[in-house]
All heavy atoms as TSV, in Angstrom:
chain	resi	resn	atom	element	x	y	z
A	1	MET	N	N	7.836	-8.060	20.677
A	1	MET	CA	C	7.052	-8.637	19.600
A	1	MET	C	C	7.592	-8.108	18.275
A	1	MET	O	O	8.001	-6.953	18.185
A	1	MET	CB	C	5.586	-8.267	19.788
A	1	MET	CG	C	4.682	-8.861	18.742
A	1	MET	SD	S	2.950	-8.468	19.040
A	1	MET	CE	C	2.443	-9.939	19.880
A	2	LYS	N	N	7.582	-8.932	17.251
A	2	LYS	CA	C	8.085	-8.524	15.953
A	2	LYS	C	C	7.205	-7.431	15.352
A	2	LYS	O	O	5.985	-7.447	15.490
A	2	LYS	CB	C	8.130	-9.715	15.008
A	2	LYS	CG	C	9.188	-10.728	15.335
A	2	LYS	CD	C	9.188	-11.805	14.302
A	2	LYS	CE	C	10.562	-11.865	13.681
A	2	LYS	NZ	N	10.657	-12.816	12.606
A	3	SER	N	N	7.848	-6.518	14.651
A	3	SER	CA	C	7.131	-5.406	14.030
A	3	SER	C	C	6.133	-5.894	12.987
A	3	SER	O	O	5.041	-5.340	12.863
A	3	SER	CB	C	8.122	-4.444	13.388
A	3	SER	OG	O	8.985	-3.906	14.344
A	4	SER	N	N	6.500	-6.931	12.246
A	4	SER	CA	C	5.600	-7.426	11.209
A	4	SER	C	C	4.297	-7.964	11.805
A	4	SER	O	O	3.223	-7.770	11.227
A	4	SER	CB	C	6.286	-8.497	10.361
A	4	SER	OG	O	6.695	-9.577	11.174
A	5	LEU	N	N	4.398	-8.616	12.967
A	5	LEU	CA	C	3.192	-9.108	13.630
A	5	LEU	C	C	2.338	-7.952	14.151
A	5	LEU	O	O	1.108	-8.005	14.105
A	5	LEU	CB	C	3.553	-10.053	14.773
A	5	LEU	CG	C	4.148	-11.394	14.371
A	5	LEU	CD1	C	4.545	-12.192	15.603
A	5	LEU	CD2	C	3.166	-12.176	13.531
A	6	LEU	N	N	3.011	-6.900	14.641
A	6	LEU	CA	C	2.269	-5.730	15.109
A	6	LEU	C	C	1.550	-5.043	13.952
A	6	LEU	O	O	0.408	-4.605	14.097
A	6	LEU	CB	C	3.207	-4.750	15.806
A	6	LEU	CG	C	3.599	-5.085	17.239
A	6	LEU	CD1	C	4.656	-4.116	17.742
A	6	LEU	CD2	C	2.391	-5.066	18.144
A	7	PHE	N	N	2.230	-4.929	12.809
A	7	PHE	CA	C	1.586	-4.328	11.641
A	7	PHE	C	C	0.383	-5.160	11.198
A	7	PHE	O	O	-0.672	-4.623	10.847
A	7	PHE	CB	C	2.568	-4.176	10.474
A	7	PHE	CG	C	3.442	-2.973	10.559
A	7	PHE	CD1	C	4.812	-3.095	10.626
A	7	PHE	CD2	C	2.902	-1.696	10.567
A	7	PHE	CE1	C	5.635	-1.984	10.704
A	7	PHE	CE2	C	3.697	-0.569	10.639
A	7	PHE	CZ	C	5.072	-0.714	10.709
A	8	LEU	N	N	0.524	-6.474	11.207
A	8	LEU	CA	C	-0.577	-7.363	10.828
A	8	LEU	C	C	-1.742	-7.236	11.811
A	8	LEU	O	O	-2.911	-7.151	11.400
A	8	LEU	CB	C	-0.082	-8.809	10.768
A	8	LEU	CG	C	-1.068	-9.843	10.259
A	8	LEU	CD1	C	-1.480	-9.527	8.830
A	8	LEU	CD2	C	-0.450	-11.223	10.332
A	9	ALA	N	N	-1.429	-7.194	13.099
A	9	ALA	CA	C	-2.477	-7.030	14.114
A	9	ALA	C	C	-3.160	-5.677	13.970
A	9	ALA	O	O	-4.384	-5.570	14.090
A	9	ALA	CB	C	-1.885	-7.175	15.512
A	10	ALA	N	N	-2.384	-4.637	13.680
A	10	ALA	CA	C	-2.958	-3.299	13.496
A	10	ALA	C	C	-3.925	-3.282	12.314
A	10	ALA	O	O	-5.022	-2.728	12.408
A	10	ALA	CB	C	-1.849	-2.275	13.290
A	11	ALA	N	N	-3.523	-3.896	11.215
A	11	ALA	CA	C	-4.392	-3.935	10.034
A	11	ALA	C	C	-5.672	-4.713	10.327
A	11	ALA	O	O	-6.769	-4.292	9.940
A	11	ALA	CB	C	-3.647	-4.554	8.858
A	12	ALA	N	N	-5.548	-5.841	11.024
A	12	ALA	CA	C	-6.716	-6.665	11.332
A	12	ALA	C	C	-7.686	-5.931	12.251
A	12	ALA	O	O	-8.905	-5.919	12.011
A	12	ALA	CB	C	-6.277	-7.982	11.964
A	13	VAL	N	N	-7.164	-5.289	13.291
A	13	VAL	CA	C	-8.025	-4.568	14.234
A	13	VAL	C	C	-8.690	-3.380	13.546
A	13	VAL	O	O	-9.874	-3.107	13.750
A	13	VAL	CB	C	-7.212	-4.125	15.477
A	13	VAL	CG1	C	-8.005	-3.184	16.355
A	13	VAL	CG2	C	-6.770	-5.341	16.271
A	14	PHE	N	N	-7.935	-2.660	12.712
A	14	PHE	CA	C	-8.482	-1.517	11.986
A	14	PHE	C	C	-9.611	-1.961	11.052
A	14	PHE	O	O	-10.685	-1.344	11.014
A	14	PHE	CB	C	-7.370	-0.824	11.193
A	14	PHE	CG	C	-7.773	0.490	10.606
A	14	PHE	CD1	C	-7.677	1.650	11.354
A	14	PHE	CD2	C	-8.240	0.582	9.308
A	14	PHE	CE1	C	-8.047	2.874	10.825
A	14	PHE	CE2	C	-8.606	1.794	8.763
A	14	PHE	CZ	C	-8.512	2.944	9.525
A	15	LEU	N	N	-9.384	-3.043	10.314
A	15	LEU	CA	C	-10.425	-3.549	9.405
A	15	LEU	C	C	-11.649	-4.040	10.165
A	15	LEU	O	O	-12.783	-3.826	9.719
A	15	LEU	CB	C	-9.867	-4.654	8.512
A	15	LEU	CG	C	-8.924	-4.171	7.417
A	15	LEU	CD1	C	-8.320	-5.354	6.669
A	15	LEU	CD2	C	-9.627	-3.240	6.457
A	16	LEU	N	N	-11.443	-4.687	11.306
A	16	LEU	CA	C	-12.584	-5.108	12.117
A	16	LEU	C	C	-13.377	-3.899	12.609
A	16	LEU	O	O	-14.609	-3.938	12.687
A	16	LEU	CB	C	-12.124	-5.949	13.301
A	16	LEU	CG	C	-11.767	-7.396	12.984
A	16	LEU	CD1	C	-11.170	-8.077	14.211
A	16	LEU	CD2	C	-12.966	-8.156	12.490
A	17	GLY	N	N	-12.678	-2.817	12.929
A	17	GLY	CA	C	-13.361	-1.582	13.320
A	17	GLY	C	C	-14.209	-1.025	12.187
A	17	GLY	O	O	-15.354	-0.609	12.397
A	18	LEU	N	N	-13.658	-1.020	10.972
A	18	LEU	CA	C	-14.427	-0.541	9.826
A	18	LEU	C	C	-15.638	-1.427	9.550
A	18	LEU	O	O	-16.727	-0.931	9.238
A	18	LEU	CB	C	-13.537	-0.472	8.584
A	18	LEU	CG	C	-12.508	0.653	8.547
A	18	LEU	CD1	C	-11.674	0.551	7.282
A	18	LEU	CD2	C	-13.178	2.004	8.640
A	19	VAL	N	N	-15.456	-2.735	9.675
A	19	VAL	CA	C	-16.574	-3.664	9.465
A	19	VAL	C	C	-17.651	-3.436	10.521
A	19	VAL	O	O	-18.850	-3.427	10.211
A	19	VAL	CB	C	-16.076	-5.125	9.461
A	19	VAL	CG1	C	-17.229	-6.103	9.550
A	19	VAL	CG2	C	-15.247	-5.392	8.220
A	20	SER	N	N	-17.240	-3.220	11.763
A	20	SER	CA	C	-18.211	-2.960	12.833
A	20	SER	C	C	-19.013	-1.696	12.552
A	20	SER	O	O	-20.224	-1.667	12.761
A	20	SER	CB	C	-17.504	-2.827	14.181
A	20	SER	OG	O	-16.916	-4.040	14.547
A	21	LEU	N	N	-18.327	-0.656	12.085
A	21	LEU	CA	C	-19.059	0.563	11.728
A	21	LEU	C	C	-20.004	0.306	10.563
A	21	LEU	O	O	-21.118	0.818	10.522
A	21	LEU	CB	C	-18.084	1.692	11.362
A	21	LEU	CG	C	-17.473	2.447	12.518
A	21	LEU	CD1	C	-16.509	3.497	11.994
A	21	LEU	CD2	C	-18.522	3.092	13.395
A	22	GLY	N	N	-19.558	-0.496	9.610
A	22	GLY	CA	C	-20.408	-0.822	8.467
A	22	GLY	C	C	-21.648	-1.599	8.861
A	22	GLY	O	O	-22.732	-1.381	8.322
A	23	ILE	N	N	-21.514	-2.501	9.826
A	23	ILE	CA	C	-22.662	-3.283	10.294
A	23	ILE	C	C	-23.688	-2.372	10.971
A	23	ILE	O	O	-24.888	-2.529	10.791
A	23	ILE	CB	C	-22.201	-4.400	11.250
A	23	ILE	CG1	C	-21.442	-5.465	10.468
A	23	ILE	CG2	C	-23.374	-5.023	11.991
A	23	ILE	CD1	C	-20.766	-6.504	11.337
A	24	GLY	N	N	-23.208	-1.409	11.743
A	24	GLY	CA	C	-24.112	-0.519	12.460
A	24	GLY	C	C	-24.556	0.701	11.658
A	24	GLY	O	O	-25.269	1.546	12.180
A	25	TRP	N	N	-24.157	0.794	10.389
A	25	TRP	CA	C	-24.459	1.973	9.576
A	25	TRP	C	C	-25.941	2.055	9.241
A	25	TRP	O	O	-26.547	1.095	8.794
A	25	TRP	CB	C	-23.647	1.932	8.287
A	25	TRP	CG	C	-23.796	3.141	7.447
A	25	TRP	CD1	C	-24.532	3.242	6.306
A	25	TRP	CD2	C	-23.217	4.424	7.665
A	25	TRP	NE1	N	-24.421	4.509	5.805
A	25	TRP	CE2	C	-23.629	5.260	6.621
A	25	TRP	CE3	C	-22.406	4.947	8.650
A	25	TRP	CZ2	C	-23.239	6.587	6.538
A	25	TRP	CZ3	C	-22.014	6.261	8.570
A	25	TRP	CH2	C	-22.428	7.062	7.521
A	26	LYS	N	N	-26.514	3.222	9.485
A	26	LYS	CA	C	-27.910	3.481	9.122
A	26	LYS	C	C	-27.904	4.721	8.234
A	26	LYS	O	O	-27.742	5.830	8.715
A	26	LYS	CB	C	-28.748	3.730	10.374
A	26	LYS	CG	C	-28.872	2.515	11.266
A	26	LYS	CD	C	-29.496	2.901	12.592
A	26	LYS	CE	C	-29.509	1.762	13.555
A	26	LYS	NZ	N	-28.214	1.298	13.968
A	27	GLY	N	N	-28.039	4.517	6.970
A	27	GLY	CA	C	-28.015	5.637	6.041
A	27	GLY	C	C	-27.612	5.172	4.657
A	27	GLY	O	O	-27.776	4.014	4.303
A	28	THR	N	N	-27.088	6.094	3.882
A	28	THR	CA	C	-26.711	5.783	2.510
A	28	THR	C	C	-25.253	6.138	2.277
A	28	THR	O	O	-24.678	6.973	2.967
A	28	THR	CB	C	-27.571	6.572	1.501
A	28	THR	OG1	O	-27.366	7.969	1.722
A	28	THR	CG2	C	-29.038	6.229	1.644
A	29	ALA	N	N	-24.695	5.502	1.278
A	29	ALA	CA	C	-23.347	5.804	0.817
A	29	ALA	C	C	-23.341	5.610	-0.690
A	29	ALA	O	O	-23.962	4.679	-1.211
A	29	ALA	CB	C	-22.328	4.885	1.475
A	30	SER	N	N	-22.679	6.507	-1.389
A	30	SER	CA	C	-22.622	6.368	-2.838
A	30	SER	C	C	-21.247	6.775	-3.350
A	30	SER	O	O	-20.574	7.624	-2.777
A	30	SER	CB	C	-23.695	7.226	-3.506
A	30	SER	OG	O	-23.418	8.591	-3.320
A	31	VAL	N	N	-20.859	6.121	-4.438
A	31	VAL	CA	C	-19.598	6.414	-5.107
A	31	VAL	C	C	-19.912	6.662	-6.571
A	31	VAL	O	O	-20.612	5.875	-7.206
A	31	VAL	CB	C	-18.597	5.235	-4.977
A	31	VAL	CG1	C	-17.330	5.517	-5.755
A	31	VAL	CG2	C	-18.307	4.934	-3.536
A	32	THR	N	N	-19.405	7.754	-7.104
A	32	THR	CA	C	-19.570	8.071	-8.512
A	32	THR	C	C	-18.186	8.272	-9.116
A	32	THR	O	O	-17.424	9.117	-8.642
A	32	THR	CB	C	-20.396	9.360	-8.700
A	32	THR	OG1	O	-21.641	9.209	-8.045
A	32	THR	CG2	C	-20.626	9.651	-10.163
A	33	VAL	N	N	-17.863	7.475	-10.114
A	33	VAL	CA	C	-16.576	7.602	-10.787
A	33	VAL	C	C	-16.849	8.171	-12.162
A	33	VAL	O	O	-17.708	7.685	-12.896
A	33	VAL	CB	C	-15.871	6.235	-10.898
A	33	VAL	CG1	C	-14.539	6.370	-11.616
A	33	VAL	CG2	C	-15.677	5.626	-9.526
A	34	ALA	N	N	-16.137	9.243	-12.503
A	34	ALA	CA	C	-16.377	9.919	-13.768
A	34	ALA	C	C	-15.048	10.312	-14.402
A	34	ALA	O	O	-13.999	10.271	-13.781
A	34	ALA	CB	C	-17.239	11.152	-13.548
A	35	SER	N	N	-15.148	10.679	-15.656
A	35	SER	CA	C	-13.988	11.191	-16.363
A	35	SER	C	C	-14.285	12.617	-16.777
A	35	SER	O	O	-15.341	12.865	-17.354
A	35	SER	CB	C	-13.711	10.329	-17.595
A	35	SER	OG	O	-12.595	10.814	-18.288
A	36	PRO	N	N	-13.492	13.571	-16.444
A	36	PRO	CA	C	-12.199	13.525	-15.755
A	36	PRO	C	C	-12.381	13.183	-14.279
A	36	PRO	O	O	-13.465	13.318	-13.723
A	36	PRO	CB	C	-11.639	14.933	-15.920
A	36	PRO	CG	C	-12.849	15.792	-16.056
A	36	PRO	CD	C	-13.867	14.951	-16.771
A	37	LEU	N	N	-11.311	12.755	-13.681
A	37	LEU	CA	C	-11.343	12.259	-12.311
A	37	LEU	C	C	-11.868	13.295	-11.319
A	37	LEU	O	O	-12.462	12.941	-10.308
A	37	LEU	CB	C	-9.939	11.801	-11.901
A	37	LEU	CG	C	-9.850	10.877	-10.711
A	37	LEU	CD1	C	-10.713	9.637	-10.924
A	37	LEU	CD2	C	-8.430	10.478	-10.444
A	38	SER	N	N	-11.701	14.564	-11.605
A	38	SER	CA	C	-12.170	15.609	-10.687
A	38	SER	C	C	-13.692	15.645	-10.585
A	38	SER	O	O	-14.238	16.250	-9.663
A	38	SER	CB	C	-11.642	16.976	-11.118
A	38	SER	OG	O	-12.128	17.296	-12.414
A	39	ALA	N	N	-14.395	14.988	-11.488
A	39	ALA	CA	C	-15.858	14.944	-11.440
A	39	ALA	C	C	-16.368	13.774	-10.593
A	39	ALA	O	O	-17.573	13.627	-10.393
A	39	ALA	CB	C	-16.421	14.839	-12.847
A	40	SER	N	N	-15.485	12.940	-10.070
A	40	SER	CA	C	-15.874	11.798	-9.236
A	40	SER	C	C	-16.283	12.278	-7.850
A	40	SER	O	O	-15.872	13.347	-7.401
A	40	SER	CB	C	-14.710	10.819	-9.109
A	40	SER	OG	O	-14.350	10.326	-10.371
A	41	SER	N	N	-17.112	11.467	-7.171
A	41	SER	CA	C	-17.541	11.858	-5.826
A	41	SER	C	C	-17.743	10.631	-4.941
A	41	SER	O	O	-17.992	9.529	-5.420
A	41	SER	CB	C	-18.832	12.674	-5.886
A	41	SER	OG	O	-19.906	11.864	-6.285
A	42	LEU	N	N	-17.642	10.871	-3.638
A	42	LEU	CA	C	-17.889	9.874	-2.611
A	42	LEU	C	C	-18.752	10.560	-1.564
A	42	LEU	O	O	-18.366	11.584	-1.014
A	42	LEU	CB	C	-16.564	9.406	-1.995
A	42	LEU	CG	C	-16.624	8.482	-0.796
A	42	LEU	CD1	C	-17.258	7.152	-1.171
A	42	LEU	CD2	C	-15.235	8.252	-0.242
A	43	GLN	N	N	-19.945	10.008	-1.300
A	43	GLN	CA	C	-20.877	10.650	-0.378
A	43	GLN	C	C	-21.344	9.664	0.693
A	43	GLN	O	O	-21.681	8.521	0.389
A	43	GLN	CB	C	-22.112	11.165	-1.122
A	43	GLN	CG	C	-21.802	12.235	-2.140
A	43	GLN	CD	C	-23.050	12.656	-2.908
A	43	GLN	OE1	O	-24.009	11.906	-3.007
A	43	GLN	NE2	N	-23.008	13.863	-3.435
A	44	PHE	N	N	-21.354	10.140	1.933
A	44	PHE	CA	C	-21.889	9.393	3.056
A	44	PHE	C	C	-22.945	10.243	3.724
A	44	PHE	O	O	-22.732	11.421	3.970
A	44	PHE	CB	C	-20.811	9.078	4.102
A	44	PHE	CG	C	-19.809	8.060	3.658
A	44	PHE	CD1	C	-18.548	8.445	3.235
A	44	PHE	CD2	C	-20.124	6.719	3.668
A	44	PHE	CE1	C	-17.625	7.524	2.837
A	44	PHE	CE2	C	-19.204	5.777	3.271
A	44	PHE	CZ	C	-17.943	6.179	2.850
A	45	CYS	N	N	-24.076	9.642	4.033
A	45	CYS	CA	C	-25.125	10.356	4.747
A	45	CYS	C	C	-25.774	9.358	5.702
A	45	CYS	O	O	-26.393	8.386	5.263
A	45	CYS	CB	C	-26.151	10.922	3.779
A	45	CYS	SG	S	-27.440	11.851	4.593
A	46	GLY	N	N	-25.604	9.556	6.977
A	46	GLY	CA	C	-26.185	8.630	7.941
A	46	GLY	C	C	-25.397	8.625	9.227
A	46	GLY	O	O	-24.631	9.536	9.511
A	47	SER	N	N	-25.580	7.571	9.999
A	47	SER	CA	C	-24.888	7.464	11.285
A	47	SER	C	C	-24.796	6.004	11.693
A	47	SER	O	O	-25.477	5.143	11.156
A	47	SER	CB	C	-25.640	8.256	12.351
A	47	SER	OG	O	-26.907	7.673	12.563
A	48	ALA	N	N	-23.945	5.771	12.667
A	48	ALA	CA	C	-23.853	4.464	13.305
A	48	ALA	C	C	-24.004	4.714	14.801
A	48	ALA	O	O	-23.396	5.633	15.343
A	48	ALA	CB	C	-22.513	3.803	12.992
A	49	SER	N	N	-24.817	3.925	15.453
A	49	SER	CA	C	-25.032	4.137	16.879
A	49	SER	C	C	-25.041	2.800	17.614
A	49	SER	O	O	-25.145	1.747	17.004
A	49	SER	CB	C	-26.356	4.877	17.116
A	49	SER	OG	O	-27.422	4.135	16.585
A	50	GLY	N	N	-24.917	2.882	18.924
A	50	GLY	CA	C	-24.977	1.684	19.748
A	50	GLY	C	C	-23.643	0.979	19.873
A	50	GLY	O	O	-22.577	1.564	19.683
A	51	GLY	N	N	-23.724	-0.283	20.158
A	51	GLY	CA	C	-22.539	-1.099	20.400
A	51	GLY	C	C	-21.638	-1.240	19.194
A	51	GLY	O	O	-20.416	-1.258	19.315
A	52	TRP	N	N	-22.242	-1.349	17.993
A	52	TRP	CA	C	-21.434	-1.475	16.782
A	52	TRP	C	C	-20.596	-0.232	16.547
A	52	TRP	O	O	-19.439	-0.317	16.131
A	52	TRP	CB	C	-22.305	-1.757	15.568
A	52	TRP	CG	C	-22.888	-3.135	15.559
A	52	TRP	CD1	C	-24.193	-3.464	15.649
A	52	TRP	CD2	C	-22.182	-4.371	15.470
A	52	TRP	NE1	N	-24.348	-4.830	15.626
A	52	TRP	CE2	C	-23.131	-5.402	15.510
A	52	TRP	CE3	C	-20.842	-4.698	15.363
A	52	TRP	CZ2	C	-22.769	-6.748	15.444
A	52	TRP	CZ3	C	-20.481	-6.033	15.295
A	52	TRP	CH2	C	-21.441	-7.046	15.346
A	53	ALA	N	N	-21.162	0.930	16.803
A	53	ALA	CA	C	-20.412	2.178	16.635
A	53	ALA	C	C	-19.262	2.254	17.628
A	53	ALA	O	O	-18.144	2.633	17.277
A	53	ALA	CB	C	-21.342	3.377	16.790
A	54	LEU	N	N	-19.529	1.898	18.872
A	54	LEU	CA	C	-18.486	1.921	19.901
A	54	LEU	C	C	-17.373	0.936	19.557
A	54	LEU	O	O	-16.184	1.264	19.662
A	54	LEU	CB	C	-19.085	1.600	21.268
A	54	LEU	CG	C	-18.130	1.647	22.448
A	54	LEU	CD1	C	-17.528	3.040	22.593
A	54	LEU	CD2	C	-18.842	1.242	23.716
A	55	ALA	N	N	-17.738	-0.255	19.130
A	55	ALA	CA	C	-16.733	-1.248	18.743
A	55	ALA	C	C	-15.943	-0.775	17.530
A	55	ALA	O	O	-14.724	-0.968	17.456
A	55	ALA	CB	C	-17.414	-2.585	18.441
A	56	GLY	N	N	-16.622	-0.152	16.581
A	56	GLY	CA	C	-15.947	0.334	15.385
A	56	GLY	C	C	-14.948	1.426	15.674
A	56	GLY	O	O	-13.798	1.372	15.218
A	57	ILE	N	N	-15.351	2.424	16.447
A	57	ILE	CA	C	-14.443	3.520	16.784
A	57	ILE	C	C	-13.283	3.000	17.632
A	57	ILE	O	O	-12.124	3.386	17.423
A	57	ILE	CB	C	-15.200	4.651	17.510
A	57	ILE	CG1	C	-16.203	5.294	16.564
A	57	ILE	CG2	C	-14.247	5.684	18.077
A	57	ILE	CD1	C	-15.570	5.940	15.340
A	58	SER	N	N	-13.572	2.105	18.566
A	58	SER	CA	C	-12.503	1.531	19.400
A	58	SER	C	C	-11.510	0.764	18.543
A	58	SER	O	O	-10.291	0.875	18.738
A	58	SER	CB	C	-13.094	0.600	20.455
A	58	SER	OG	O	-13.956	1.307	21.306
A	59	GLY	N	N	-12.006	-0.010	17.592
A	59	GLY	CA	C	-11.126	-0.768	16.707
A	59	GLY	C	C	-10.259	0.130	15.838
A	59	GLY	O	O	-9.067	-0.135	15.645
A	60	ILE	N	N	-10.838	1.200	15.328
A	60	ILE	CA	C	-10.071	2.121	14.492
A	60	ILE	C	C	-8.984	2.816	15.309
A	60	ILE	O	O	-7.830	2.922	14.873
A	60	ILE	CB	C	-11.015	3.136	13.814
A	60	ILE	CG1	C	-11.850	2.417	12.753
A	60	ILE	CG2	C	-10.236	4.291	13.209
A	60	ILE	CD1	C	-12.958	3.256	12.164
A	61	VAL	N	N	-9.321	3.267	16.504
A	61	VAL	CA	C	-8.330	3.935	17.360
A	61	VAL	C	C	-7.239	2.953	17.781
A	61	VAL	O	O	-6.041	3.261	17.704
A	61	VAL	CB	C	-9.023	4.571	18.590
A	61	VAL	CG1	C	-8.000	5.029	19.616
A	61	VAL	CG2	C	-9.903	5.726	18.154
A	62	LEU	N	N	-7.632	1.751	18.216
A	62	LEU	CA	C	-6.659	0.749	18.641
A	62	LEU	C	C	-5.760	0.328	17.475
A	62	LEU	O	O	-4.550	0.172	17.635
A	62	LEU	CB	C	-7.356	-0.469	19.242
A	62	LEU	CG	C	-6.452	-1.567	19.793
A	62	LEU	CD1	C	-5.573	-1.019	20.912
A	62	LEU	CD2	C	-7.275	-2.727	20.302
A	63	GLY	N	N	-6.339	0.157	16.295
A	63	GLY	CA	C	-5.543	-0.206	15.121
A	63	GLY	C	C	-4.536	0.867	14.763
A	63	GLY	O	O	-3.387	0.566	14.414
A	64	THR	N	N	-4.943	2.128	14.869
A	64	THR	CA	C	-4.028	3.231	14.592
A	64	THR	C	C	-2.898	3.275	15.613
A	64	THR	O	O	-1.724	3.478	15.254
A	64	THR	CB	C	-4.796	4.569	14.588
A	64	THR	OG1	O	-5.869	4.477	13.625
A	64	THR	CG2	C	-3.896	5.724	14.237
A	65	LEU	N	N	-3.222	3.084	16.893
A	65	LEU	CA	C	-2.194	3.061	17.931
A	65	LEU	C	C	-1.228	1.891	17.741
A	65	LEU	O	O	-0.010	2.044	17.906
A	65	LEU	CB	C	-2.831	2.995	19.319
A	65	LEU	CG	C	-3.551	4.261	19.782
A	65	LEU	CD1	C	-4.247	4.019	21.115
A	65	LEU	CD2	C	-2.583	5.412	19.884
A	66	LEU	N	N	-1.753	0.723	17.396
A	66	LEU	CA	C	-0.888	-0.430	17.140
A	66	LEU	C	C	0.036	-0.173	15.957
A	66	LEU	O	O	1.204	-0.561	15.978
A	66	LEU	CB	C	-1.724	-1.682	16.877
A	66	LEU	CG	C	-2.212	-2.456	18.080
A	66	LEU	CD1	C	-3.156	-3.576	17.644
A	66	LEU	CD2	C	-1.059	-3.019	18.861
A	67	ALA	N	N	-0.462	0.473	14.912
A	67	ALA	CA	C	0.374	0.797	13.765
A	67	ALA	C	C	1.491	1.761	14.154
A	67	ALA	O	O	2.631	1.622	13.701
A	67	ALA	CB	C	-0.477	1.385	12.642
A	68	ALA	N	N	1.180	2.735	15.013
A	68	ALA	CA	C	2.207	3.672	15.478
A	68	ALA	C	C	3.265	2.951	16.312
A	68	ALA	O	O	4.468	3.191	16.141
A	68	ALA	CB	C	1.556	4.797	16.280
A	69	VAL	N	N	2.838	2.057	17.193
A	69	VAL	CA	C	3.781	1.281	18.010
A	69	VAL	C	C	4.647	0.399	17.112
A	69	VAL	O	O	5.869	0.291	17.318
A	69	VAL	CB	C	3.035	0.438	19.065
A	69	VAL	CG1	C	3.951	-0.580	19.725
A	69	VAL	CG2	C	2.393	1.339	20.097
A	70	ALA	N	N	4.046	-0.219	16.108
A	70	ALA	CA	C	4.804	-1.065	15.186
A	70	ALA	C	C	5.827	-0.243	14.410
A	70	ALA	O	O	6.958	-0.688	14.193
A	70	ALA	CB	C	3.857	-1.775	14.225
A	71	LEU	N	N	5.457	0.953	13.997
A	71	LEU	CA	C	6.376	1.815	13.261
A	71	LEU	C	C	7.557	2.226	14.134
A	71	LEU	O	O	8.712	2.147	13.715
A	71	LEU	CB	C	5.630	3.049	12.748
A	71	LEU	CG	C	6.440	4.027	11.913
A	71	LEU	CD1	C	6.938	3.358	10.646
A	71	LEU	CD2	C	5.601	5.239	11.582
A	72	VAL	N	N	7.275	2.643	15.360
A	72	VAL	CA	C	8.350	3.029	16.285
A	72	VAL	C	C	9.239	1.825	16.585
A	72	VAL	O	O	10.475	1.930	16.584
A	72	VAL	CB	C	7.773	3.621	17.576
A	72	VAL	CG1	C	8.830	3.780	18.644
A	72	VAL	CG2	C	7.093	4.954	17.285
A	73	SER	N	N	8.652	0.679	16.808
A	73	SER	CA	C	9.415	-0.542	17.076
A	73	SER	C	C	10.315	-0.888	15.901
A	73	SER	O	O	11.485	-1.259	16.079
A	73	SER	CB	C	8.460	-1.694	17.381
A	73	SER	OG	O	9.145	-2.897	17.506
A	74	SER	N	N	9.789	-0.764	14.716
A	74	SER	CA	C	10.565	-1.060	13.509
A	74	SER	C	C	11.743	-0.100	13.367
A	74	SER	O	O	12.866	-0.517	13.042
A	74	SER	CB	C	9.660	-0.975	12.289
A	74	SER	OG	O	10.381	-1.196	11.118
A	75	ILE	N	N	11.514	1.188	13.621
A	75	ILE	CA	C	12.577	2.176	13.519
A	75	ILE	C	C	13.652	1.932	14.574
A	75	ILE	O	O	14.852	2.001	14.287
A	75	ILE	CB	C	11.993	3.608	13.638
A	75	ILE	CG1	C	11.160	3.915	12.396
A	75	ILE	CG2	C	13.082	4.638	13.837
A	75	ILE	CD1	C	10.346	5.182	12.504
A	76	VAL	N	N	13.244	1.633	15.802
A	76	VAL	CA	C	14.192	1.386	16.880
A	76	VAL	C	C	15.040	0.148	16.574
A	76	VAL	O	O	16.257	0.139	16.792
A	76	VAL	CB	C	13.465	1.247	18.229
A	76	VAL	CG1	C	14.378	0.706	19.313
A	76	VAL	CG2	C	12.880	2.579	18.636
A	77	ARG	N	N	14.418	-0.894	16.058
A	77	ARG	CA	C	15.174	-2.122	15.729
A	77	ARG	C	C	16.184	-1.852	14.619
A	77	ARG	O	O	17.293	-2.377	14.652
A	77	ARG	CB	C	14.224	-3.241	15.322
A	77	ARG	CG	C	13.504	-3.863	16.479
A	77	ARG	CD	C	12.555	-4.963	15.994
A	77	ARG	NE	N	11.689	-5.391	17.048
A	77	ARG	CZ	C	11.908	-6.492	17.776
A	77	ARG	NH1	N	12.950	-7.232	17.527
A	77	ARG	NH2	N	11.055	-6.818	18.723
A	78	ARG	N	N	15.787	-1.065	13.618
A	78	ARG	CA	C	16.712	-0.750	12.512
A	78	ARG	C	C	17.877	0.099	13.020
A	78	ARG	O	O	18.998	-0.057	12.576
A	78	ARG	CB	C	15.987	-0.014	11.399
A	78	ARG	CG	C	14.922	-0.811	10.751
A	78	ARG	CD	C	15.379	-1.375	9.484
A	78	ARG	NE	N	14.308	-2.237	8.994
A	78	ARG	CZ	C	14.280	-2.707	7.804
A	78	ARG	NH1	N	15.235	-2.432	6.964
A	78	ARG	NH2	N	13.303	-3.485	7.425
A	79	ALA	N	N	17.597	1.046	13.896
A	79	ALA	CA	C	18.630	1.924	14.411
A	79	ALA	C	C	19.617	1.172	15.304
A	79	ALA	O	O	20.798	1.513	15.378
A	79	ALA	CB	C	18.006	3.078	15.188
A	80	ALA	N	N	19.136	0.119	15.969
A	80	ALA	CA	C	19.988	-0.665	16.870
A	80	ALA	C	C	20.917	-1.598	16.122
A	80	ALA	O	O	21.901	-2.075	16.697
A	80	ALA	CB	C	19.131	-1.457	17.844
A	81	GLN	N	N	20.656	-1.853	14.872
A	81	GLN	CA	C	21.492	-2.798	14.096
A	81	GLN	C	C	22.762	-2.161	13.626
A	81	GLN	O	O	22.979	-1.106	13.337
A	81	GLN	CB	C	20.726	-3.347	12.905
A	81	GLN	CG	C	19.630	-4.261	13.310
A	81	GLN	CD	C	18.866	-4.808	12.109
A	81	GLN	OE1	O	19.056	-4.403	10.979
A	81	GLN	NE2	N	17.980	-5.736	12.374
């Protein structure tokens, strides 16, 4: 399979995992942007449980593995040329 398709599939699966976690999220999240940049903050407080959490974690892990396979495939193809 072409590396570009693997990278695209990895990104899609990873994003679907994040969306699944977002759907199952029970809690709060806040972003504060300030100047200077060191005063900015990102806070998460809560959890995700059930099927959405399982689907989200599975998607993130699978997306990361697909990205690693795509990277190795890309390197091997370049080295073979």
